[in-house]
TIRO-2110 file (N, C-alpha, C; in Angstrom, 1 decimal):
// TIRO-2110
13.3, 6.2, -8.4, N, 1, A
12.1, 6.2, -7.6, CA, 1, A
12.3, 6.9, -6.3, C, 1, A
13.1, 6.3, -5.4, N, 2, A
13.3, 7.0, -4.1, CA, 2, A
14.7, 7.5, -4.0, C, 2, A
15.6, 7.0, -4.9, N, 3, A
17.0, 7.5, -4.8, CA, 3, A
17.7, 7.0, -3.6, C, 3, A
18.9, 7.5, -3.4, N, 4, A
19.7, 7.0, -2.3, CA, 4, A
19.9, 8.2, -1.3, C, 4, A
18.9, 9.0, -1.1, N, 5, A
19.0, 10.1, -0.2, CA, 5, A
18.9, 9.7, 1.3, C, 5, A
19.1, 10.8, 2.1, N, 6, A
19.1, 10.5, 3.5, CA, 6, A
17.8, 10.0, 4.0, C, 6, A
16.7, 10.5, 3.5, N, 7, A
15.4, 10.0, 3.9, CA, 7, A
15.2, 8.5, 3.7, C, 7, A
15.7, 8.0, 2.6, N, 8, A
15.7, 6.5, 2.4, CA, 8, A
16.5, 5.8, 3.3, C, 8, A
17.7, 6.3, 3.6, N, 9, A
18.6, 5.6, 4.6, CA, 9, A
18.0, 5.7, 6.0, C, 9, A
17.4, 6.8, 6.4, N, 10, A
16.8, 6.8, 7.7, CA, 10, A
15.6, 5.8, 7.8, C, 10, A
14.8, 5.8, 6.7, N, 11, A
13.7, 4.8, 6.7, CA, 11, A
14.2, 3.4, 6.8, C, 11, A
15.2, 3.0, 6.1, N, 12, A
15.8, 1.7, 6.2, CA, 12, A
16.4, 1.4, 7.6, C, 12, A
17.1, 2.4, 8.1, N, 13, A
17.7, 2.3, 9.5, CA, 13, A
16.6, 2.1, 10.5, C, 13, A
15.5, 2.9, 10.4, N, 14, A
14.5, 2.7, 11.4, CA, 14, A
13.8, 1.3, 11.4, C, 14, A
13.6, 0.8, 10.2, N, 15, A
13.1, -0.6, 10.1, CA, 15, A
14.1, -1.6, 10.7, C, 15, A
15.3, -1.4, 10.4, N, 16, A
16.3, -2.3, 10.9, CA, 16, A
16.4, -2.2, 12.5, C, 16, A
16.3, -1.0, 13.0, N, 17, A
16.3, -0.8, 14.4, CA, 17, A
15.1, -1.4, 15.1, C, 17, A
13.9, -1.3, 14.4, N, 18, A
12.7, -1.9, 14.9, CA, 18, A
12.8, -3.4, 15.0, C, 18, A
13.5, -4.0, 14.0, N, 19, A
13.7, -5.5, 14.1, CA, 19, A
14.6, -5.9, 15.2, C, 19, A
15.7, -5.1, 15.4, N, 20, A
16.6, -5.4, 16.4, CA, 20, A
15.9, -5.3, 17.8, C, 20, A
15.2, -4.3, 18.0, N, 21, A
14.5, -4.1, 19.3, CA, 21, A
13.5, -5.2, 19.5, C, 21, A
12.7, -5.6, 18.5, N, 22, A
11.7, -6.6, 18.6, CA, 22, A
12.4, -8.0, 19.0, C, 22, A
13.5, -8.3, 18.4, N, 23, A
14.2, -9.6, 18.7, CA, 23, A
14.9, -9.5, 20.0, C, 23, A
15.4, -8.4, 20.4, N, 24, A
16.1, -8.3, 21.7, CA, 24, A
15.1, -8.4, 22.8, C, 24, A
13.9, -7.9, 22.6, N, 25, A
12.8, -7.9, 23.6, CA, 25, A
12.4, -9.3, 23.9, C, 25, A
12.5, -10.2, 22.8, N, 26, A
12.2, -11.6, 23.0, CA, 26, A
10.8, -11.9, 23.4, C, 26, A
10.6, -12.9, 24.2, N, 27, A
9.3, -13.3, 24.7, CA, 27, A
8.6, -12.4, 25.7, C, 27, A
9.4, -11.4, 26.2, N, 28, A
8.8, -10.4, 27.1, CA, 28, A
7.7, -9.6, 26.5, C, 28, A
7.8, -9.5, 25.1, N, 29, A
6.7, -8.7, 24.5, CA, 29, A
5.4, -9.4, 24.6, C, 29, A
5.4, -10.7, 24.8, N, 30, A
4.1, -11.4, 24.9, CA, 30, A
3.3, -11.0, 26.1, C, 30, A
3.9, -10.3, 27.1, N, 31, A
3.2, -9.8, 28.3, CA, 31, A
2.3, -8.7, 28.0, C, 31, A
2.6, -7.9, 26.9, N, 32, A
1.7, -6.8, 26.5, CA, 32, A
0.5, -7.3, 25.8, C, 32, A
-0.6, -6.6, 25.9, N, 33, A
-1.8, -7.0, 25.2, CA, 33, A
-1.6, -7.0, 23.7, C, 33, A
-2.2, -7.9, 23.0, N, 34, A
-1.9, -8.0, 21.5, CA, 34, A
-2.3, -6.7, 20.8, C, 34, A
-3.4, -6.1, 21.2, N, 35, A
-3.9, -4.9, 20.6, CA, 35, A
-2.8, -3.8, 20.7, C, 35, A
-2.2, -3.7, 21.9, N, 36, A
-1.2, -2.6, 22.2, CA, 36, A
0.0, -2.9, 21.3, C, 36, A
0.4, -4.2, 21.2, N, 37, A
1.6, -4.5, 20.3, CA, 37, A
1.3, -4.2, 18.9, C, 37, A
0.1, -4.5, 18.4, N, 38, A
-0.3, -4.2, 17.1, CA, 38, A
-0.3, -2.7, 16.8, C, 38, A
-0.9, -1.9, 17.8, N, 39, A
-0.9, -0.4, 17.6, CA, 39, A
0.5, 0.2, 17.6, C, 39, A
1.3, -0.3, 18.5, N, 40, A
2.7, 0.2, 18.5, CA, 40, A
3.5, 0.0, 17.2, C, 40, A
3.3, -1.2, 16.7, N, 41, A
3.9, -1.6, 15.4, CA, 41, A
3.4, -0.7, 14.3, C, 41, A
2.1, -0.6, 14.3, N, 42, A
1.4, 0.2, 13.2, CA, 42, A
1.9, 1.7, 13.3, C, 42, A
2.0, 2.3, 14.5, N, 43, A
2.5, 3.7, 14.6, CA, 43, A
3.9, 3.8, 14.2, C, 43, A
4.7, 2.9, 14.6, N, 44, A
6.2, 2.9, 14.3, CA, 44, A
6.4, 2.8, 12.8, C, 44, A
5.7, 1.9, 12.2, N, 45, A
5.9, 1.7, 10.7, CA, 45, A
5.4, 2.9, 10.0, C, 45, A
4.3, 3.5, 10.4, N, 46, A
3.8, 4.6, 9.7, CA, 46, A
4.7, 5.8, 9.9, C, 46, A
5.2, 6.0, 11.1, N, 47, A
6.1, 7.1, 11.3, CA, 47, A
7.4, 6.9, 10.4, C, 47, A
7.9, 5.7, 10.3, N, 48, A
9.1, 5.5, 9.5, CA, 48, A
8.8, 5.7, 8.0, C, 48, A
7.6, 5.4, 7.6, N, 49, A
7.2, 5.7, 6.1, CA, 49, A
7.2, 7.1, 5.8, C, 49, A
7.1, 8.0, 6.8, N, 50, A
7.1, 9.4, 6.5, CA, 50, A
8.5, 9.8, 5.9, C, 50, A
9.5, 9.2, 6.4, N, 51, A
10.9, 9.5, 5.9, CA, 51, A
11.0, 9.0, 4.4, C, 51, A
10.4, 7.9, 4.1, N, 52, A
10.4, 7.3, 2.8, CA, 52, A
9.8, 8.2, 1.8, C, 52, A
8.6, 8.8, 2.2, N, 53, A
7.8, 9.7, 1.2, CA, 53, A
8.3, 11.1, 1.2, C, 53, A
9.0, 11.6, 2.2, N, 54, A
9.3, 13.0, 2.3, CA, 54, A
10.5, 13.3, 1.3, C, 54, A
10.5, 14.5, 0.8, N, 55, A
11.6, 14.9, -0.1, CA, 55, A
12.9, 15.2, 0.6, C, 55, A
12.8, 15.4, 1.9, N, 56, A
14.0, 15.8, 2.7, CA, 56, A
13.7, 15.5, 4.2, C, 56, A
14.8, 15.5, 5.0, N, 57, A
14.7, 15.2, 6.4, CA, 57, A
13.9, 16.3, 7.1, C, 57, A
14.1, 17.5, 6.8, N, 58, A
13.4, 18.6, 7.5, CA, 58, A
11.9, 18.5, 7.2, C, 58, A
11.5, 18.2, 6.0, N, 59, A
10.1, 18.0, 5.7, CA, 59, A
9.5, 16.9, 6.5, C, 59, A
10.2, 15.8, 6.6, N, 60, A
9.7, 14.6, 7.3, CA, 60, A
9.6, 15.0, 8.8, C, 60, A
10.5, 15.6, 9.4, N, 61, A
10.4, 16.0, 10.8, CA, 61, A
9.3, 17.0, 11.0, C, 61, A
9.1, 17.9, 10.1, N, 62, A
8.0, 18.9, 10.2, CA, 62, A
6.6, 18.2, 10.1, C, 62, A
6.5, 17.2, 9.3, N, 63, A
5.3, 16.4, 9.2, CA, 63, A
5.0, 15.6, 10.4, C, 63, A
6.1, 15.0, 11.0, N, 64, A
5.9, 14.2, 12.2, CA, 64, A
5.5, 15.2, 13.4, C, 64, A
6.2, 16.3, 13.4, N, 65, A
5.9, 17.3, 14.5, CA, 65, A
4.4, 17.8, 14.3, C, 65, A
3.9, 18.0, 13.1, N, 66, A
2.5, 18.4, 12.9, CA, 66, A
1.6, 17.2, 13.3, C, 66, A
2.0, 16.0, 13.1, N, 67, A
1.1, 14.9, 13.4, CA, 67, A
0.9, 14.7, 14.9, C, 67, A
1.9, 15.1, 15.7, N, 68, A
1.8, 14.8, 17.2, CA, 68, A
1.5, 16.1, 18.0, C, 68, A
1.2, 17.2, 17.3, N, 69, A
0.8, 18.4, 18.0, CA, 69, A
-0.6, 18.8, 17.5, C, 69, A
-1.1, 19.9, 18.0, N, 70, A
-2.4, 20.4, 17.6, CA, 70, A
-2.3, 21.4, 16.5, C, 70, A
-1.3, 21.2, 15.6, N, 71, A
-1.2, 22.1, 14.5, CA, 71, A
-2.0, 21.6, 13.3, C, 71, A
-3.1, 22.3, 13.0, N, 72, A
-4.0, 21.8, 12.0, CA, 72, A
-3.8, 22.5, 10.6, C, 72, A
-2.6, 22.7, 10.2, N, 73, A
-2.3, 23.3, 8.9, CA, 73, A
-2.7, 22.3, 7.8, C, 73, A
-3.0, 22.8, 6.6, N, 74, A
-3.2, 21.8, 5.5, CA, 74, A
-2.0, 21.0, 5.2, C, 74, A
-2.1, 19.9, 4.6, N, 75, A
-0.9, 19.1, 4.2, CA, 75, A
0.0, 19.8, 3.3, C, 75, A
1.3, 19.6, 3.4, N, 76, A
2.3, 20.2, 2.6, CA, 76, A
2.1, 19.8, 1.1, C, 76, A
2.5, 20.7, 0.3, N, 77, A
2.3, 20.5, -1.2, CA, 77, A
3.0, 19.2, -1.6, C, 77, A
4.2, 18.9, -1.1, N, 78, A
4.9, 17.7, -1.5, CA, 78, A
4.2, 16.4, -1.1, C, 78, A
3.4, 16.5, -0.1, N, 79, A
2.7, 15.3, 0.4, CA, 79, A
1.5, 15.1, -0.5, C, 79, A
0.9, 16.1, -1.0, N, 80, A
-0.3, 16.0, -1.8, CA, 80, A
-0.1, 15.9, -3.3, C, 80, A
1.2, 16.1, -3.7, N, 81, A
1.5, 16.0, -5.2, CA, 81, A
1.1, 14.7, -5.8, C, 81, A
0.3, 14.7, -6.8, N, 82, A
-0.1, 13.5, -7.6, CA, 82, A
-0.8, 12.5, -6.8, C, 82, A
-1.3, 12.8, -5.5, N, 83, A
-1.9, 11.7, -4.7, CA, 83, A
-3.2, 11.3, -5.4, C, 83, A
-4.1, 12.3, -5.8, N, 84, A
-5.3, 11.9, -6.4, CA, 84, A
-5.2, 11.4, -7.8, C, 84, A
-4.2, 11.8, -8.5, N, 85, A
-4.0, 11.3, -9.8, CA, 85, A
-3.7, 9.8, -9.8, C, 85, A
-2.9, 9.3, -8.8, N, 86, A
-2.6, 7.9, -8.7, CA, 86, A
-3.9, 7.1, -8.3, C, 86, A
-4.6, 7.7, -7.4, N, 87, A
-5.8, 7.0, -6.9, CA, 87, A
-6.9, 6.9, -8.1, C, 87, A
-7.0, 8.0, -8.8, N, 88, A
-8.0, 8.1, -9.9, CA, 88, A
-7.6, 7.0, -11.0, C, 88, A
-6.3, 6.9, -11.3, N, 89, A
-5.9, 5.9, -12.2, CA, 89, A
-6.2, 4.5, -11.7, C, 89, A
-5.9, 4.2, -10.4, N, 90, A
-6.2, 2.9, -9.9, CA, 90, A
-7.7, 2.6, -9.9, C, 90, A
-8.6, 3.6, -9.6, N, 91, A
-10.0, 3.4, -9.6, CA, 91, A
-10.5, 3.2, -11.1, C, 91, A
-9.8, 3.9, -12.0, N, 92, A
-10.2, 3.7, -13.4, CA, 92, A
-10.0, 2.3, -13.9, C, 92, A
-9.0, 1.6, -13.3, N, 93, A
-8.7, 0.2, -13.7, CA, 93, A
-9.7, -0.7, -13.0, C, 93, A
-10.1, -0.4, -11.8, N, 94, A
-10.9, -1.3, -11.0, CA, 94, A
-12.4, -1.2, -11.3, C, 94, A
-12.9, 0.1, -11.4, N, 95, A
-14.3, 0.3, -11.5, CA, 95, A
-14.9, -0.2, -12.8, C, 95, A
-14.4, 0.0, -14.0, N, 96, A
-15.1, -0.5, -15.2, CA, 96, A
-15.4, -2.0, -15.1, C, 96, A
-14.5, -2.8, -14.7, N, 97, A
-14.9, -4.3, -14.7, CA, 97, A
-15.9, -4.5, -13.6, C, 97, A
-15.9, -3.8, -12.5, N, 98, A
-16.9, -4.0, -11.5, CA, 98, A
-18.3, -3.6, -11.9, C, 98, A
-18.4, -2.6, -12.8, N, 99, A
-19.7, -2.1, -13.3, CA, 99, A
-20.1, -3.0, -14.4, C, 99, A
-19.3, -3.9, -14.9, N, 100, A
-19.7, -4.7, -16.0, CA, 100, A
-19.3, -4.2, -17.4, C, 100, A
-18.6, -3.0, -17.4, N, 101, A
-18.2, -2.4, -18.6, CA, 101, A
-16.7, -2.4, -18.7, C, 101, A
-16.2, -2.0, -19.9, N, 102, A
-14.8, -1.9, -20.1, CA, 102, A
-14.1, -3.3, -20.2, C, 102, A
-12.9, -3.2, -20.7, N, 103, A
-12.2, -4.5, -20.8, CA, 103, A
-11.5, -4.9, -19.6, C, 103, A
-11.4, -6.1, -19.3, N, 104, A
-10.7, -6.6, -18.1, CA, 104, A
-9.2, -6.3, -18.3, C, 104, A
-8.4, -6.2, -17.2, N, 105, A
-7.0, -6.0, -17.4, CA, 105, A
-6.4, -7.3, -18.0, C, 105, A
-5.3, -7.1, -18.7, N, 106, A
-4.7, -8.2, -19.4, CA, 106, A
-4.2, -9.3, -18.4, C, 106, A
-4.3, -10.5, -18.8, N, 107, A
-3.9, -11.6, -17.9, CA, 107, A
-2.4, -11.6, -17.9, C, 107, A
-1.8, -12.3, -17.0, N, 108, A
-0.3, -12.4, -16.9, CA, 108, A
0.2, -13.0, -18.2, C, 108, A
1.3, -12.5, -18.7, N, 109, A
1.8, -13.0, -20.0, CA, 109, A
1.3, -12.2, -21.1, C, 109, A
0.3, -11.3, -20.9, N, 110, A
-0.2, -10.5, -22.0, CA, 110, A
-1.3, -11.2, -22.8, C, 110, A
-1.6, -12.4, -22.6, N, 111, A
-2.7, -13.1, -23.4, CA, 111, A
-4.1, -12.8, -22.9, C, 111, A
-5.0, -13.4, -23.5, N, 112, A
-6.4, -13.2, -23.1, CA, 112, A
-6.7, -13.8, -21.7, C, 112, A
-7.7, -13.4, -21.0, N, 113, A
-8.1, -14.1, -19.7, CA, 113, A
-8.4, -15.5, -20.0, C, 113, A
-8.2, -16.4, -19.0, N, 114, A
-8.5, -17.8, -19.1, CA, 114, A
-10.0, -18.0, -19.3, C, 114, A
-10.4, -19.1, -20.1, N, 115, A
-11.8, -19.4, -20.3, CA, 115, A
-12.2, -20.6, -19.4, C, 115, A
-13.5, -20.7, -19.2, N, 116, A
-14.0, -21.8, -18.4, CA, 116, A
-13.7, -21.6, -17.0, C, 116, A
-13.5, -22.7, -16.3, N, 117, A
-13.2, -22.6, -14.9, CA, 117, A
-14.4, -22.5, -14.0, C, 117, A
-14.3, -21.8, -12.9, N, 118, A
-15.5, -21.7, -12.0, CA, 118, A
-16.3, -20.5, -12.2, C, 118, A
-16.2, -19.9, -13.3, N, 119, A
-17.0, -18.7, -13.6, CA, 119, A
-16.3, -17.4, -13.2, C, 119, A
-17.0, -16.4, -13.1, N, 120, A
-16.5, -15.1, -12.8, CA, 120, A
-16.8, -14.1, -13.9, C, 120, A
-16.5, -12.9, -13.6, N, 121, A
-16.9, -11.8, -14.5, CA, 121, A
-16.3, -11.9, -15.9, C, 121, A
-15.1, -12.5, -16.0, N, 122, A
-14.3, -12.5, -17.2, CA, 122, A
-14.2, -13.8, -17.8, C, 122, A
-14.9, -14.8, -17.3, N, 123, A
-14.8, -16.2, -17.8, CA, 123, A
-16.0, -16.5, -18.7, C, 123, A
-15.7, -17.3, -19.7, N, 124, A
-16.8, -17.7, -20.5, CA, 124, A
-17.6, -18.9, -19.8, C, 124, A
-18.9, -19.0, -20.2, N, 125, A
-19.6, -20.2, -19.6, CA, 125, A
-19.0, -21.5, -20.0, C, 125, A
-19.0, -22.5, -19.2, N, 126, A
-18.4, -23.8, -19.5, CA, 126, A
-19.1, -24.3, -20.8, C, 126, A
-18.3, -25.0, -21.6, N, 127, A
-18.9, -25.7, -22.7, CA, 127, A
-19.3, -27.1, -22.4, C, 127, A
-20.2, -27.6, -23.1, N, 128, A
-20.7, -29.0, -22.8, CA, 128, A
-21.6, -29.4, -23.9, C, 128, A
-22.3, -30.5, -23.7, N, 129, A
-23.3, -31.0, -24.7, CA, 129, A
-24.3, -29.9, -24.9, C, 129, A
-24.5, -29.5, -26.2, N, 130, A
-25.5, -28.5, -26.5, CA, 130, A
-25.1, -27.0, -26.2, C, 130, A
-23.9, -26.9, -25.7, N, 131, A
-23.4, -25.5, -25.4, CA, 131, A
-22.1, -25.3, -26.1, C, 131, A
-22.1, -24.8, -27.4, N, 132, A
-20.9, -24.6, -28.1, CA, 132, A
-20.0, -23.5, -27.4, C, 132, A
-18.7, -23.8, -27.5, N, 133, A
-17.8, -22.8, -26.9, CA, 133, A
-17.7, -21.6, -27.8, C, 133, A
-17.8, -20.4, -27.2, N, 134, A
-17.8, -19.1, -28.0, CA, 134, A
-16.5, -18.9, -28.7, C, 134, A
END
């Protein structure tokens, strides 16, 4: 999947470094506004994920450089490879049940979805007097 390349090692190292800095900073980080702390964490994690996704260090650095400059080139081919195929497959799983069509995904263990309960799109109506179970 990701292999043991340099990009994966850099990604893991950045996350470890982030945890070290966060713990070393201690309670002093509480002085910063919560929104600023959230935004800094979000930016750091997203920048680190570039290394996880990139096929090489030079491609990761090029993407980060493009992200922080006014270079509006189209995304690199490696970044867009199979992106829409994965999303289309995910939507194909989610949309049919939401529209009321298609079969629901299999329940855990590969058996049929549970019956009864509190209702829902894939549950049978509760049985009771005068209501035979389907």
